[in-house]
C-alpha positions, 0 to 999 in steps of 0.5 A: 115383073109380074112373074117375079112377084110372089103368088097372090100379090098384083102389080098395079100401073100408076099411070093415071090419077085413076090408078092412084085413086085405085091404089089407095082404096086397095090399101085402105080395105086391105086387112093388116094381119099380125105376123106369127112371130109377134104372138110366139115371141117376146120383142122390144120396142126400143125407146133408147140405147146406151153403150158403155165400153167395158174397161174390165173386160178388155177392148171391143167389149160393150154393155148395151142397154135398151130401154123400151117396151116388151111386147108379145110373150113374156121375156126372161133373162134366160133368153137369147135376144137378137140385136139387130147389127150386133147379133144374138147376145145374152141378157144380164137382167130385165128391169119391169117399170110401169108401162104408160101405155098398158091402159090404153092397149087394154082399151083397144083390146090389145091384151095384158 
């Protein structure tokens, strides 16, 4: 199994309580690295999703309304967004509302 795991990752046995403590210590000391795509692309932390079938456009079409928070780079309605399970979709509009968590992110150093 060790030869199938990518380089830099080690496999540990979890046979004894000491092995478990060793694993927890490693997890605690591991520095979490932000993925590159988070800095380069906008992404949405969805708070809710509403799907409304379109009666005018025929069967099989629907409007998907996603409410949540845009993070990363600024999002534009001219972009194509990937919706997991639905594929890449065009955006009609993006409505900006007050971000109730913005102050907390600034205090923690999360940026604007």
